[in-house]
C-alpha positions as CSV (number, residue, x, y, z in Angstrom):
1,X,-7.4,18.0,34.8
2,X,-9.8,16.8,32.2
3,X,-9.5,16.7,28.4
4,X,-11.7,16.3,25.3
5,X,-10.4,14.3,22.3
6,X,-11.4,15.1,18.7
7,X,-8.4,16.2,16.6
8,X,-6.9,14.1,13.9
9,X,-3.6,12.3,14.4
10,X,-0.4,12.6,12.3
11,X,1.5,9.4,12.4
12,X,5.1,8.4,11.5
13,X,6.4,4.8,11.1
14,X,10.1,4.3,12.1
15,X,12.3,1.3,11.9
16,X,12.7,-1.0,14.9
17,X,16.1,-2.3,13.7
18,X,18.7,-1.7,11.0
19,X,18.2,-3.2,7.5
20,X,21.1,-4.1,5.3
21,X,19.0,-4.2,2.1
22,X,20.8,-7.4,1.0
23,X,19.1,-10.7,0.4
24,X,15.8,-11.0,2.2
25,X,16.9,-8.3,4.8
26,X,15.2,-5.4,3.2
27,X,12.4,-2.9,3.8
28,X,10.4,-1.4,0.9
29,X,13.2,-1.9,-1.6
30,X,16.1,-4.3,-2.0
31,X,19.4,-2.6,-1.8
32,X,18.1,0.2,0.4
33,X,19.8,0.5,3.8
34,X,18.1,1.8,6.9
35,X,19.3,2.8,10.4
36,X,17.5,1.8,13.5
37,X,14.9,4.5,14.4
38,X,14.9,6.1,11.0
39,X,11.6,7.5,9.8
40,X,10.1,5.3,6.9
41,X,6.8,7.0,6.2
42,X,4.7,9.9,7.4
43,X,0.8,9.8,7.4
44,X,-0.7,13.3,7.5
45,X,-4.1,12.7,5.9
46,X,-5.8,10.4,8.4
47,X,-9.6,10.5,8.7
48,X,-9.7,8.7,12.0
49,X,-7.6,6.7,14.5
50,X,-8.6,4.5,17.4
51,X,-6.8,2.7,20.2
52,X,-8.4,-0.3,21.7
53,X,-7.2,-2.1,24.8
54,X,-8.5,-5.4,25.9
55,X,-7.9,-8.1,28.6
56,X,-9.5,-11.4,29.4
57,X,-10.9,-12.1,32.8
58,X,-11.5,-15.5,34.4
59,X,-13.1,-16.1,37.8
60,X,-13.2,-18.5,40.7
61,X,-16.8,-19.2,41.4
62,X,-18.6,-21.2,44.1
63,X,-21.0,-21.4,47.0
64,X,-24.7,-20.7,47.0
65,X,-25.7,-19.2,43.7
66,X,-22.2,-19.8,42.3
67,X,-21.1,-16.1,42.7
68,X,-17.8,-14.8,41.4
69,X,-15.3,-14.9,44.2
70,X,-11.9,-13.9,42.7
71,X,-10.9,-12.5,39.3
72,X,-7.7,-13.1,37.3
73,X,-6.9,-10.9,34.3
74,X,-4.5,-11.6,31.5
75,X,-4.1,-11.7,27.7
76,X,-3.7,-7.9,27.6
77,X,-3.8,-6.5,24.1
78,X,-3.6,-3.1,22.6
79,X,-4.6,-2.4,18.9
80,X,-4.1,0.8,17.1
81,X,-6.2,1.3,13.9
82,X,-6.2,4.3,11.6
83,X,-7.9,5.1,8.3
84,X,-6.0,7.2,5.7
85,X,-7.8,9.2,3.0
86,X,-4.7,9.0,0.7
87,X,-2.0,6.4,0.2
88,X,1.4,6.2,-1.4
89,X,3.2,3.3,-3.1
90,X,5.3,3.0,0.1
91,X,2.1,2.8,2.2
92,X,0.8,0.0,0.1
93,X,4.1,-1.8,0.4
94,X,4.0,-1.5,4.2
95,X,0.4,-2.6,4.4
96,X,0.8,-5.6,2.1
97,X,4.4,-6.6,2.9
98,X,5.2,-6.0,-0.8
99,X,8.5,-5.3,-2.5
100,X,8.8,-2.0,-4.4
101,X,10.4,-2.3,-7.8
102,X,11.5,0.7,-9.9
103,X,11.8,0.1,-13.6
104,X,15.4,0.4,-14.8
105,X,17.6,-0.6,-17.7
106,X,18.5,-3.8,-15.9
107,X,14.9,-4.5,-14.7
108,X,12.4,-3.5,-17.3
109,X,8.7,-3.6,-16.5
110,X,6.0,-4.6,-19.0
111,X,3.0,-2.3,-19.2
112,X,-0.2,-3.4,-20.9
113,X,-1.9,-1.0,-23.4
114,X,-4.5,-1.1,-26.1
115,X,-5.2,1.3,-29.0
116,X,-7.5,1.5,-32.0
117,X,-5.7,2.2,-35.2
118,X,-7.0,3.0,-38.7
119,X,-5.6,0.9,-41.6
120,X,-3.7,3.1,-44.1
121,X,-3.0,2.9,-47.8
122,X,-2.4,-0.5,-49.3
123,X,-3.8,-2.2,-46.1
124,X,-0.8,-1.1,-44.1
125,X,-0.9,-0.8,-40.3
126,X,2.1,1.1,-39.0
127,X,2.3,1.3,-35.2
128,X,5.2,3.6,-34.8
129,X,3.2,6.8,-34.2
130,X,1.1,5.1,-31.5
131,X,4.2,3.9,-29.6
132,X,5.6,7.4,-29.4
133,X,9.1,6.2,-28.8
134,X,8.2,3.4,-26.4
135,X,9.6,-0.1,-26.9
136,X,7.0,-2.6,-28.2
137,X,7.1,-6.2,-27.0
138,X,6.7,-7.6,-30.5
139,X,5.8,-11.2,-29.6
140,X,2.8,-10.2,-27.5
141,X,0.6,-8.3,-30.0
142,X,-3.0,-9.3,-30.7
143,X,-5.7,-7.6,-32.9
144,X,-9.4,-7.3,-33.4
145,X,-11.6,-5.6,-36.0
146,X,-14.0,-3.1,-34.4
147,X,-17.0,-1.3,-35.8
148,X,-17.9,2.4,-35.7
149,X,-19.3,1.9,-32.2
150,X,-16.0,0.4,-31.0
151,X,-17.5,-3.1,-30.7
152,X,-15.3,-6.1,-31.6
153,X,-16.7,-7.8,-34.7
154,X,-13.8,-10.0,-35.8
155,X,-10.9,-11.7,-34.0
156,X,-7.6,-11.4,-35.9
157,X,-5.4,-13.4,-33.5
158,X,-1.7,-12.9,-32.9
159,X,0.1,-10.3,-35.0
160,X,3.4,-10.3,-36.7
161,X,5.4,-7.1,-36.2
162,X,8.6,-6.3,-38.1
163,X,11.4,-4.0,-37.1
164,X,9.6,-1.0,-38.6
165,X,6.5,-1.7,-36.3
166,X,4.5,-2.7,-39.4
167,X,1.7,-5.0,-38.2
168,X,0.2,-7.9,-40.3
169,X,-2.0,-10.9,-39.5
170,X,-1.8,-14.4,-40.9
171,X,-4.7,-15.3,-43.2
172,X,-6.3,-11.8,-43.2
173,X,-5.6,-8.9,-45.4
174,X,-6.4,-5.6,-43.9
175,X,-8.5,-3.1,-45.8
176,X,-8.0,0.7,-45.9
177,X,-10.0,2.6,-43.3
178,X,-10.7,-0.5,-41.2
179,X,-10.4,0.1,-37.5
180,X,-8.2,-2.4,-35.6
181,X,-8.0,-2.7,-31.9
182,X,-4.4,-3.6,-31.0
183,X,-3.7,-5.2,-27.6
184,X,0.0,-4.9,-26.7
185,X,2.8,-4.4,-24.2
186,X,5.6,-1.9,-23.9
187,X,8.8,-2.3,-21.9
188,X,9.6,0.6,-19.6
189,X,13.0,1.3,-18.0
190,X,11.8,4.5,-16.3
191,X,8.7,6.0,-14.9
192,X,7.1,2.8,-13.5
193,X,7.0,1.6,-9.9
194,X,5.7,-1.9,-9.3
195,X,4.3,-3.1,-6.0
196,X,5.1,-6.8,-5.9
197,X,3.0,-8.9,-3.5
198,X,4.5,-12.4,-2.9
199,X,3.1,-15.3,-0.8
200,X,6.0,-15.4,1.6
201,X,6.4,-11.8,2.7
202,X,4.2,-10.0,5.2
203,X,3.8,-6.6,6.8
204,X,6.5,-5.9,9.4
205,X,7.2,-4.2,12.7
206,X,7.5,-0.5,13.2
207,X,8.0,2.1,16.0
208,X,4.9,4.3,15.7
209,X,4.6,7.8,16.9
210,X,1.4,9.9,16.6
211,X,0.9,13.6,17.2
212,X,-2.6,15.0,18.1
213,X,-4.3,17.6,20.3
214,X,-6.2,17.2,23.6
215,X,-8.4,20.1,24.6
216,X,-8.3,21.0,28.3
217,X,-11.7,21.5,29.8
218,X,-10.7,24.2,32.3
219,X,-9.6,26.8,29.7
220,X,-10.3,25.3,26.3
221,X,-6.6,25.3,25.4
222,X,-5.4,22.6,22.9
223,X,-2.4,20.7,24.3
224,X,0.0,18.6,22.2
225,X,-0.3,14.9,22.8
226,X,1.8,12.1,21.6
227,X,0.9,8.4,21.1
228,X,3.8,6.0,21.1
229,X,3.8,2.3,20.3
230,X,7.4,1.1,20.4
231,X,6.9,-2.3,18.8
232,X,3.9,-2.5,16.5
233,X,3.2,-5.3,14.1
234,X,1.1,-4.2,11.1
235,X,-1.6,-6.7,10.2
236,X,-1.3,-7.9,6.6
237,X,-4.8,-7.1,5.4
238,X,-6.1,-4.7,2.9
239,X,-9.2,-3.8,0.9
240,X,-9.1,-1.4,-2.0
241,X,-12.6,-0.4,-3.2
242,X,-12.7,1.0,-6.7
243,X,-16.0,2.5,-7.8
244,X,-17.0,5.5,-10.1
245,X,-19.7,6.5,-7.6
246,X,-20.0,7.1,-3.9
247,X,-17.2,8.0,-1.5
248,X,-13.6,7.4,-2.5
249,X,-11.7,4.5,-1.1
250,X,-9.9,4.8,2.2
251,X,-7.0,2.8,3.5
252,X,-7.1,1.1,6.9
253,X,-4.0,0.1,8.9
254,X,-4.3,-2.1,12.0
255,X,-1.3,-2.4,14.3
256,X,-1.0,-4.9,17.2
257,X,1.1,-3.5,20.0
258,X,3.9,-5.7,21.5
259,X,6.2,-4.9,24.4
260,X,9.1,-2.7,23.5
261,X,11.5,0.0,24.7
262,X,10.7,3.6,24.1
263,X,13.3,5.9,22.5
264,X,15.4,7.4,25.3
265,X,14.7,4.7,27.9
266,X,17.8,3.5,29.7
267,X,19.2,0.0,29.3
268,X,17.1,-2.5,31.2
269,X,14.0,-0.3,31.4
270,X,10.6,-1.9,31.6
271,X,9.1,-2.7,28.3
272,X,5.9,-1.0,27.4
273,X,3.1,-1.7,24.8
274,X,1.7,1.9,24.6
275,X,2.5,5.3,25.9
276,X,0.5,8.5,25.9
277,X,2.2,11.8,26.6
278,X,0.4,15.1,27.1
279,X,2.5,18.3,26.9
280,X,1.0,20.6,29.4
281,X,3.2,23.6,28.6
């Protein structure tokens, strides 16, 4: 029986162990518990996926012409690589080994913003309407005078902001109708998710299952096929390309296969690096 392979693959990452969510024993977010074998993330927008198997060969050579006499093979490796058209915050966290932080009342996150504001009557610059209810970080406000084209023409330096969000600058009196570029931060307790990449945390291990279709040559029927890597280490490498032209950025995941036990295998079963199942019925 022969098959053709062309269809895309849908992939799921599952945990290889339980996580308590306490201390450094966490996945994605601190405080989140996971059971062993629990699905963590589904990938259903893949552009391509490849599986590469390699092994190194060494030879005993001798005699006239030094021909190869015997071969030994070892250092077997299986690498699974896939490219996703879209990505989530959870996907970036897995790819980079980063912590996911949700803004909360106890852990506010600063968000940088800038706005051009017109000076009002009597040289006043009230920032309340611009904030629209957000909480301004008053000790991190800076200003610049801009011209009609939006170009910076004068540096005002650090601003003083009172409780009513009235902005003033030391040594400079603002004039009505002047345009001032304000650079500032607001503190958010909701609606912000931070992906925090630290130098000491790397992408982890996952149980990977992929669903695809193999087309049978004899009758053209598409048969379900499953790719399984029971113990895959995600490589901590990423490249996000941001450009206003050309094709949009894609996101590449590379997983090194290590020996592991497939779900449903009995205790003591032989460990496997990779399994391919074709459902013929």
